[in-house]
C-alpha positions as CSV (number, residue, x, y, z in Angstrom):
1,M,109.3,106.3,92.7
2,A,106.1,106.3,91.2
3,F,103.9,106.1,94.6
4,E,105.8,109.2,96.2
5,N,103.0,111.5,95.6
6,I,100.1,109.2,95.5
7,E,97.9,108.4,98.5
8,Q,97.5,104.8,99.0
9,P,93.7,103.9,99.6
10,K,92.8,102.5,103.2
11,I,90.5,99.8,101.2
12,I,90.0,98.7,97.8
13,N,86.8,96.8,97.4
14,V,87.6,93.8,94.8
15,N,83.9,92.8,95.1
16,K,81.4,92.0,97.9
17,E,83.2,89.3,99.3
18,L,86.8,90.3,98.8
19,R,88.7,93.4,99.9
20,L,92.3,95.1,99.9
21,I,93.2,96.7,103.2
22,A,96.3,98.6,104.3
23,L,96.9,97.4,107.7
24,H,99.0,99.2,110.3
25,K,102.5,97.9,111.0
26,D,101.3,96.8,114.4
27,E,98.8,94.5,112.9
28,W,101.5,92.9,110.5
29,Q,101.7,89.8,113.0
30,V,98.5,88.4,111.4
31,A,100.8,86.9,108.4
32,L,102.8,84.8,110.9
33,P,101.1,81.7,110.6
34,W,101.3,81.9,106.7
35,Y,105.1,82.4,106.7
36,E,105.3,79.4,109.2
37,N,103.7,77.4,106.4
38,P,106.5,75.5,104.4
39,Q,104.1,75.5,101.3
40,V,103.6,79.1,101.3
41,L,107.2,79.8,102.0
42,Y,108.4,77.4,98.9
43,Y,106.1,78.9,96.4
44,S,106.4,82.5,97.5
45,E,110.0,83.0,98.6
46,G,111.6,79.8,97.6
47,V,112.4,78.9,101.0
48,E,112.6,75.0,101.5
49,N,113.6,74.8,105.1
50,G,112.8,77.2,107.6
51,I,110.0,79.7,108.5
52,Y,109.7,83.2,109.0
53,D,109.6,85.0,112.2
54,I,107.8,88.3,113.0
55,D,111.1,90.3,112.5
56,T,111.7,88.8,109.0
57,I,108.0,89.5,108.2
58,N,108.4,93.1,109.6
59,R,111.4,93.7,107.2
60,M,109.6,92.2,104.2
61,Y,106.6,94.3,104.6
62,S,108.7,97.3,105.5
63,Y,110.4,96.9,102.1
64,L,107.2,96.1,100.3
65,A,105.6,99.3,101.5
66,S,108.3,101.5,100.6
67,I,108.4,100.4,97.1
68,G,104.7,100.7,96.5
69,E,101.2,100.1,98.1
70,L,101.4,96.8,100.4
71,Y,97.9,95.6,100.9
72,F,96.5,92.7,103.1
73,I,93.7,90.6,101.3
74,Q,90.5,90.2,103.1
75,A,87.7,87.8,102.5
76,L,84.1,88.0,103.9
77,E,83.4,85.2,106.2
78,E,80.2,84.7,108.1
79,G,79.6,88.5,108.1
80,K,83.3,89.2,109.2
81,W,86.2,90.4,107.1
82,K,89.1,87.5,107.4
83,T,92.5,88.4,106.5
84,I,94.0,85.6,104.2
85,G,97.0,87.0,102.4
86,D,99.0,90.1,101.1
87,V,99.8,91.5,98.0
88,T,102.0,94.8,96.8
89,L,101.6,97.1,93.9
90,S,104.7,98.2,92.6
91,E,106.7,98.9,89.2
92,E,109.3,96.7,90.7
93,N,107.3,93.8,91.9
94,M,103.8,92.4,92.6
95,P,103.9,89.6,95.1
96,I,100.8,88.0,96.1
97,V,100.4,85.3,98.6
98,I,97.2,83.9,99.7
99,G,98.3,82.5,103.2
100,D,95.4,80.8,104.4
101,E,95.2,77.4,102.5
102,K,91.3,77.2,102.6
103,Y,91.2,80.0,100.1
104,W,93.6,78.4,97.6
105,G,92.5,77.4,94.3
106,K,89.5,79.9,94.5
107,S,90.4,82.5,92.0
108,I,91.2,85.1,94.6
109,G,94.8,85.6,93.2
110,K,93.0,86.4,89.6
111,K,90.4,88.9,91.0
112,V,93.1,90.7,93.2
113,I,95.8,91.1,90.5
114,G,93.0,92.2,88.1
115,K,91.9,94.8,90.7
116,L,95.4,96.1,91.0
117,I,96.1,96.2,87.5
118,E,93.1,98.7,87.3
119,R,94.9,100.6,90.2
120,A,98.4,100.5,88.6
121,K,96.4,102.2,85.3
122,E,94.7,104.8,87.7
123,V,98.2,106.1,89.2
124,Q,99.7,105.8,85.7
125,L,102.5,103.2,86.3
126,K,104.1,102.7,83.0
127,R,104.8,98.8,83.8
128,I,104.8,96.1,86.6
129,L,107.9,94.0,86.7
130,I,107.6,90.2,88.4
131,P,111.6,89.9,89.1
132,E,111.2,86.1,89.5
133,I,108.6,83.1,89.8
134,Y,110.0,79.8,90.3
135,K,110.1,77.5,87.6
136,Y,108.1,74.9,89.7
137,N,105.3,77.7,90.6
138,E,103.2,77.0,87.5
139,R,100.1,78.5,89.3
140,S,101.8,82.0,89.5
141,R,103.1,82.0,85.9
142,N,99.7,81.3,84.6
143,L,98.0,83.8,86.6
144,F,100.4,86.4,85.4
145,K,100.2,85.4,81.8
146,F,96.6,85.4,82.0
147,F,96.8,89.2,82.3
148,G,99.4,89.5,79.5
149,F,102.6,89.6,81.4
150,E,105.4,88.5,79.0
151,K,108.6,86.6,79.7
152,V,111.6,89.0,80.1
153,A,114.1,86.8,81.4
154,E,114.9,83.6,82.6
155,D,117.5,81.6,84.5
156,N,117.9,78.2,86.2
157,K,115.7,79.2,89.3
158,G,112.9,81.1,87.5
159,E,111.6,83.6,85.0
160,S,111.0,87.5,85.1
161,Y,107.5,88.8,83.8
162,E,106.7,92.3,82.7
163,L,103.4,94.1,82.0
164,K,103.8,97.3,79.9
165,L,100.6,99.4,80.8
């Protein structure tokens, strides 16, 4: 695995109002409201009915942390950092969720992905694979295509993309 001998930074500053932070497992419950939101689950996980409980979130984050660097996205709001989403950097996947709807449509995903591509080059990843973006998730497809990800596979549900570094 590419991250075995690489120490994950505790904080990566994206800009003055946005940062990525490695939260301890005891803090992962901050994501519970996001994964109780049907729209978040539909676009990120393809779940049409149901919500994620804390056990599901813990399993998901444990897996993501095992394949790469799991970060929580924080925005500066009234002088305090507010956790608004999550993202993972791995050769196998780069899932990103802006869980707080208040922050949708503000180019946060673009800023975060751009910063993590810099990090990927820094730690000498060879590629980043996005195993599946659902066909109905045009915003995610456009986000990754903006950075040069190319479609490498397609099925009836979605498309896979890859960025060679």
